C-alpha positions in Angstrom: 46.3 -23.1 99.2 46.3 -23.8 102.9 45.7 -27.5 102.2 48.5 -27.6 99.7 50.8 -25.9 102.2 49.9 -28.5 104.8 50.5 -31.4 102.3 53.9 -30.0 101.4 54.8 -29.7 105.1 53.8 -33.3 105.7 55.8 -34.4 102.7 58.9 -32.6 104.0 58.5 -34.2 107.4 58.2 -37.6 105.9 61.2 -37.1 103.6 63.3 -36.0 106.6 63.2 -39.7 107.8 64.8 -40.8 104.5 68.5 -40.8 104.0 70.0 -38.3 101.6 71.0 -41.2 99.4 67.4 -42.4 99.3 66.2 -38.9 98.5 68.6 -38.6 95.5 67.2 -42.0 94.2 63.7 -40.7 94.7 64.5 -37.6 92.8 65.5 -39.6 89.8 62.1 -41.2 89.4 60.2 -38.1 88.0 60.3 -34.4 87.4 57.9 -33.9 90.3 60.0 -35.7 92.8 63.2 -34.2 91.5 61.8 -30.7 92.2 60.4 -31.8 95.6 63.5 -33.4 97.0 65.6 -30.3 96.3 63.8 -28.3 99.0 66.6 -26.2 100.6 65.1 -26.3 104.1 65.2 -30.1 104.0 68.9 -30.2 102.9 69.9 -27.6 105.4 68.4 -29.9 108.1 70.5 -32.8 106.7 73.6 -30.7 106.5 73.5 -29.4 110.1 72.5 -32.9 111.3 75.2 -35.0 109.6 78.1 -32.6 109.3 79.4 -33.1 112.9 79.8 -36.9 112.2 81.9 -36.5 109.1 85.5 -37.6 109.7 87.2 -35.5 107.0 86.9 -32.4 104.9 89.1 -30.7 102.3 89.7 -27.4 100.5 87.1 -28.2 97.9 84.4 -29.4 100.2 84.5 -27.1 103.3 81.0 -25.6 103.7 80.7 -21.9 104.2 80.7 -20.9 107.9 77.7 -18.6 107.3 75.6 -21.7 107.0 75.9 -22.1 110.8 75.8 -18.5 111.8 72.9 -17.2 109.8 69.2 -18.1 110.0 67.6 -19.9 107.1 65.5 -16.8 106.2 68.7 -14.7 105.8 70.3 -17.0 103.2 67.5 -18.9 101.6 67.3 -16.5 98.6 71.1 -16.5 98.1 72.3 -18.7 95.2 75.4 -19.5 97.2 73.4 -21.7 99.6 72.2 -24.5 97.4 72.2 -26.8 100.4 71.7 -30.0 98.4 74.7 -29.2 96.3 76.7 -28.3 99.4 75.8 -31.5 101.1 76.7 -33.7 98.1 80.0 -31.9 97.6 80.9 -32.0 101.3 79.9 -35.4 102.5 82.6 -38.1 102.5 80.5 -40.4 100.3 80.1 -37.7 97.7 83.8 -37.0 97.6 84.6 -40.7 97.3 82.2 -41.1 94.3 83.7 -38.0 92.7 87.2 -39.4 93.1 86.1 -42.8 91.7 84.6 -41.1 88.6 87.9 -39.6 87.5 89.2 -40.8 84.1 90.8 -44.3 84.1 94.0 -43.0 82.5 94.9 -41.6 86.0 95.6 -45.1 87.2 97.7 -45.8 84.2 99.7 -42.6 84.8 100.2 -43.7 88.5 101.4 -47.1 87.3 103.9 -45.6 84.9 105.2 -43.2 87.5 105.8 -46.1 89.9 108.2 -47.6 87.3 110.4 -44.5 87.6 112.7 -44.3 90.5 111.8 -41.2 92.5 113.2 -39.7 95.7 111.1 -40.2 98.8 108.7 -37.3 99.3 109.5 -35.5 102.5 106.9 -33.9 104.9 107.4 -31.6 107.9 105.1 -32.6 110.8 104.3 -30.1 113.6 101.5 -28.8 115.8 100.2 -28.9 119.4 98.6 -32.4 118.9 102.2 -33.8 118.9 102.9 -32.6 122.4 99.7 -32.0 124.4 97.9 -35.4 124.1 98.1 -38.2 126.6 99.0 -40.6 123.9 102.0 -39.9 121.6 101.0 -40.0 117.9 104.7 -40.3 116.8 105.5 -43.1 119.2 102.5 -45.0 118.0 103.5 -44.5 114.4 107.0 -45.9 115.2 105.7 -49.0 116.9 102.8 -50.3 114.8 104.3 -52.0 111.7 100.9 -53.7 111.0 99.6 -50.2 110.2 102.6 -48.2 109.1 106.0 -49.8 108.5 109.2 -47.9 109.5 111.5 -48.2 106.5 114.5 -46.3 107.8 115.9 -44.1 110.5 118.2 -41.4 109.0 120.9 -40.3 111.4 120.7 -36.6 110.5 119.0 -34.5 113.2 118.0 -30.9 113.0 119.7 -29.4 116.1 117.6 -31.4 118.5 114.3 -30.1 117.2 113.4 -33.1 115.2 114.6 -35.9 113.0 113.5 -37.6 109.8 112.0 -41.1 109.7 111.2 -43.1 106.6 107.9 -45.0 106.5 106.4 -47.4 103.9 102.8 -47.0 102.9 100.8 -50.1 101.9 104.1 -52.0 101.4 104.8 -49.8 98.4 105.6 -46.1 98.5 108.2 -44.8 100.9 108.0 -41.3 102.4 109.9 -39.3 105.0 108.5 -37.4 107.9 110.6 -34.7 109.8 108.9 -34.2 113.1 109.4 -30.6 114.5 108.8 -30.1 118.2 108.4 -26.7 119.8 110.8 -27.6 122.7 113.2 -30.3 123.8 111.8 -33.6 125.1 112.7 -32.6 128.7 110.9 -29.3 128.5 107.8 -31.0 126.9 107.7 -33.6 129.7 108.0 -30.9 132.4 105.2 -28.9 130.8 102.9 -31.9 130.7 103.6 -32.8 134.4 103.0 -29.2 135.5 100.1 -28.7 133.1 101.9 -25.6 131.8 102.4 -24.1 128.3 105.9 -24.4 127.1 107.5 -21.6 125.1 107.5 -22.5 121.4 111.1 -22.2 120.2 110.3 -22.9 116.5 109.0 -19.3 116.0 109.8 -15.8 116.8 107.6 -12.7 116.6 108.0 -9.8 114.2 106.1 -6.6 114.4 105.1 -4.6 111.4 102.9 -1.6 110.6 99.8 -2.1 108.5 98.2 1.3 107.8 98.1 3.0 111.2 98.1 -0.2 113.2 100.8 -2.5 114.6 100.6 -6.1 113.4 102.4 -9.1 114.8 103.3 -12.1 112.8 105.6 -15.1 113.2 108.7 -16.2 111.4 110.5 -19.6 111.8 113.9 -20.0 113.2 116.9 -20.7 110.9 116.9 -24.5 111.5 113.2 -24.9 110.8 113.5 -22.6 107.8 116.0 -25.1 106.2 113.4 -27.9 106.6 110.5 -25.8 105.2 112.6 -25.1 102.1 113.1 -28.7 101.1 110.0 -30.6 102.1 107.2 -31.6 99.6 104.3 -30.9 102.0 103.3 -30.4 105.6 101.4 -32.4 108.3 99.8 -30.3 111.0 98.6 -32.2 114.1 95.8 -30.2 115.7 94.5 -30.9 119.2 90.8 -31.7 118.7 89.9 -32.6 122.3 86.8 -30.7 123.3 87.7 -30.3 127.0 90.9 -28.4 126.3 91.4 -24.7 125.5 92.7 -23.8 122.0 94.1 -20.6 120.7 93.3 -21.2 117.0 94.4 -17.6 116.0 97.8 -18.3 117.4 97.9 -21.7 115.6 96.9 -20.1 112.3 99.6 -17.5 112.6 102.2 -20.3 113.1 100.8 -22.4 110.2 101.1 -19.3 107.9 104.7 -18.9 109.0 105.6 -22.5 108.1 103.9 -22.4 104.7 105.2 -18.9 103.8 105.7 -18.8 99.9 109.1 -17.3 100.5 110.3 -20.6 101.9 109.2 -22.8 99.0 106.6 -23.6 96.3 103.2 -22.1 97.3 101.1 -25.1 96.2 102.6 -27.8 98.5 99.8 -29.9 100.1 99.0 -29.5 103.8 97.4 -32.4 105.7 95.7 -31.6 109.0 95.3 -34.4 111.5 92.4 -33.5 113.8 93.7 -35.6 116.7 92.5 -36.9 120.1 94.3 -39.2 122.5 92.0 -42.1 122.4 88.5 -43.0 121.1 86.8 -42.2 124.4 87.7 -38.5 124.4 85.0 -36.1 123.2 86.3 -34.5 120.0 85.5 -31.3 118.2 84.1 -32.2 114.7 86.7 -31.8 112.0 84.6 -29.3 110.1 84.4 -27.1 113.1 88.2 -27.3 113.6 88.7 -26.3 110.0 86.5 -23.2 110.6 88.3 -22.4 113.8 91.6 -22.5 112.0 90.2 -20.4 109.1 91.5 -22.9 106.6 89.4 -21.2 103.9 92.2 -18.5 103.9 94.8 -21.0 102.6 95.6 -21.1 98.9 97.1 -24.6 98.6 95.4 -28.0 98.7 94.6 -29.2 102.2 92.7 -31.9 103.9 91.6 -32.4 107.5 91.2 -36.0 108.8 90.0 -37.2 112.2 92.7 -39.2 113.8 93.1 -41.1 117.1 96.6 -41.2 118.5 96.2 -44.4 120.5 95.1 -46.5 117.5 96.1 -44.4 114.5 92.6 -44.6 113.2 92.2 -42.2 110.2 95.9 -41.7 109.8 96.3 -43.8 106.6 93.5 -42.0 104.9 95.3 -38.8 105.4 98.6 -40.1 104.3 97.1 -41.6 101.2 95.7 -38.2 100.3 99.0 -36.4 101.0 101.0 -38.8 98.9 98.6 -38.5 96.0 98.8 -34.7 96.1 102.6 -34.7 96.4 102.9 -37.1 93.5 100.6 -34.9 91.4 102.7 -31.8 92.1 106.0 -33.6 91.3 104.5 -34.9 88.0 103.5 -31.4 86.9 
């Protein structure tokens, strides 16, 4: 028995040098190898090793946070922690293969929809990553036609808080983004120069009583409320730079205020851009940001995508997902 245990340990150590894809291929060769490669300790190792390098995660693939906080011995007997299944569901390659395996009639449906003239989908973009980073994501979006083409500049502004800009994705679909800033441009510039935190004018606090305790939550001002009532989805730009301090509880409270079901359909998609100024900045992995923001509490479709403001790396992947989700909702 001791020898068999030693042999199994050696096998697991050897298999840890293989890639997860190679292990899946190995498991398809025989019943013995299929059972062997499903060892939960091995897949937990792969999950904890690879997860920080994944550049996106969504509402269907976010791993349970207890995977990081509990020891293996505490969760190994729980059916919830099938680490191999969690890995395959969460890794970007697995999500892409799942997407490509959808029925072919979906492409036909998209083609038929493209023949019908539709209004541009509108999205409200907000969040600290718009204002705190050294590089401006919005400015880069406006000045990189080789990545994202500006298709129009509507004149209507929302009381100085933001304005709508139409973009064209892949020389095909147009969409509109209304950028919502927490303060005026002068106040934002002064706050950056003084390294201070500007007062967010998009929200106001409301106190309520829950049981015997006082609870505080946010509501949006009237101008922002009008935007939230008409948009087809939201883009939240999170500051993912590791050297900065982040109040994720405060951020979540403001996100919930923006997506309040009283302001519009509850199933509108929400794209999170986990953004840093430039590629040289150390970032918080997007899965960790998703856990910090407690996105598992949200009830509508969401996706978090690593993005770099200086180069727009990752942006188009996020926009593609958002447009697909918005088109699916409008077709229902």
